[in-house]
C-alpha positions as CSV (number, residue, x, y, z in Angstrom):
1,H,-199.9,108.7,-193.9
2,L,-200.5,112.2,-192.6
3,E,-199.6,115.3,-194.4
4,M,-198.5,118.4,-192.5
5,P,-200.1,121.7,-193.2
6,A,-198.1,124.3,-195.2
7,A,-197.8,126.6,-192.2
8,V,-196.0,124.0,-190.2
9,M,-193.8,123.1,-193.2
10,D,-192.8,126.8,-193.4
11,N,-191.7,126.7,-189.8
12,F,-189.3,123.9,-190.6
13,D,-187.6,126.1,-193.2
14,R,-187.3,129.1,-190.9
15,G,-185.5,127.2,-188.1
16,S,-188.3,126.5,-185.7
17,P,-187.6,124.3,-182.7
18,F,-188.9,121.4,-184.6
19,S,-186.6,122.0,-187.6
20,Q,-184.2,119.4,-188.9
21,S,-181.7,122.2,-189.7
22,D,-181.1,122.7,-185.9
23,S,-179.7,119.1,-185.8
24,T,-177.5,120.0,-188.8
25,Q,-176.3,123.2,-187.1
26,S,-175.6,121.3,-183.9
27,D,-173.6,118.7,-185.8
28,D,-171.7,121.4,-187.6
29,H,-170.9,123.1,-184.3
30,R,-169.9,119.8,-182.8
31,H,-167.6,119.1,-185.8
32,H,-166.1,122.6,-185.6
33,R,-165.4,122.2,-181.8
34,R,-163.9,118.8,-182.4
35,D,-161.6,120.2,-185.2
36,K,-160.6,123.1,-182.9
37,N,-159.9,120.7,-180.1
38,R,-157.9,118.4,-182.4
39,D,-155.8,121.4,-183.6
40,A,-155.2,122.6,-180.0
41,A,-154.2,119.1,-178.9
42,R,-151.8,118.8,-181.9
43,K,-150.3,122.2,-181.1
44,S,-149.9,121.2,-177.4
45,R,-148.2,118.0,-178.3
46,R,-145.8,119.8,-180.7
47,K,-144.9,122.4,-178.0
48,Q,-144.3,119.5,-175.5
49,T,-142.1,117.8,-178.0
50,E,-140.1,121.0,-178.7
51,K,-139.7,121.6,-175.0
52,A,-138.5,118.0,-174.5
53,D,-136.0,118.4,-177.4
54,M,-134.7,121.7,-175.8
55,L,-134.3,120.1,-172.4
56,H,-132.5,117.1,-174.0
57,E,-130.1,119.5,-175.7
58,E,-129.5,121.4,-172.5
59,L,-128.9,118.1,-170.7
60,Q,-126.3,117.1,-173.2
61,T,-124.6,120.5,-172.9
62,L,-124.5,120.3,-169.1
63,E,-123.2,116.7,-169.2
64,Q,-120.3,117.9,-171.5
65,S,-119.6,120.8,-169.1
66,N,-119.7,118.5,-166.1
67,A,-117.2,116.1,-167.8
68,A,-114.9,118.9,-168.6
69,F,-115.1,120.1,-165.0
70,I,-114.3,116.6,-163.7
71,K,-111.3,116.4,-166.0
72,E,-110.1,119.9,-164.8
73,I,-110.5,118.9,-161.2
74,A,-108.4,115.7,-161.8
75,E,-105.7,117.8,-163.5
76,L,-105.7,120.4,-160.6
77,K,-105.4,117.5,-158.1
78,K,-102.4,116.2,-159.9
79,E,-100.9,119.7,-160.0
80,L,-101.6,120.1,-156.3
81,Q,-99.9,116.8,-155.6
82,F,-96.9,117.9,-157.7
83,Y,-96.5,121.2,-155.8
84,T,-97.1,119.6,-152.4
85,T,-94.4,117.0,-153.1
86,A,-92.1,119.8,-154.3
87,L,-92.7,121.8,-151.2
88,E,-92.1,118.7,-149.0
89,Q,-88.8,118.2,-150.7
90,H,-87.9,121.9,-150.4
91,I,-88.8,122.5,-146.7
92,P,-85.7,120.7,-145.2
93,H,-83.5,123.0,-147.3
94,C,-85.4,126.2,-146.9
95,T,-83.8,129.1,-144.9
96,K,-86.8,131.5,-145.2
97,L,-89.3,129.5,-143.1
98,C,-87.5,130.3,-139.8
99,P,-90.7,131.2,-137.8
100,F,-92.2,127.7,-138.4
101,E,-91.5,124.4,-136.7
102,P,-90.2,121.6,-139.0
103,S,-92.8,119.2,-137.7
104,E,-95.7,121.1,-139.2
105,S,-97.4,119.6,-142.2
106,P,-96.2,121.0,-145.6
107,G,-99.7,122.2,-146.6
108,N,-100.0,124.1,-143.4
109,I,-96.4,125.5,-143.7
110,Y,-97.2,126.5,-147.3
111,S,-100.3,128.4,-146.2
112,Q,-98.5,130.1,-143.4
113,S,-95.5,131.0,-145.6
114,L,-97.9,132.6,-148.1
115,F,-99.5,134.5,-145.3
116,Y,-96.1,135.4,-143.8
117,N,-94.6,136.5,-147.2
118,T,-97.6,138.7,-148.0
119,K,-97.5,140.4,-144.6
120,T,-93.8,141.3,-145.1
121,L,-94.3,142.9,-148.5
């Protein structure tokens, strides 16, 4: 068993390249980096989850709006059918549509009568 001289032993204490404390410092640095990386990964996952939650809420809102618009379109189509039928029934008895041929479609006559009535105002 060999003993080291005191001068060499002093170098160990001062952090020489042969020092065991370098290994400890390196381990501490590695653990610190690992902890920082773990925290960054945790933060990144939390942000990703928050973004996914926000997008899910936005999707639900848009789906509700879309459903409301589809319902409104259906109601407007029914209303259009009601007024188109009323116009078809009214045309044979109408005395104000003189410039138009009776064979024209009701939708076309309606559009033309609106145009004609706004021109005469």
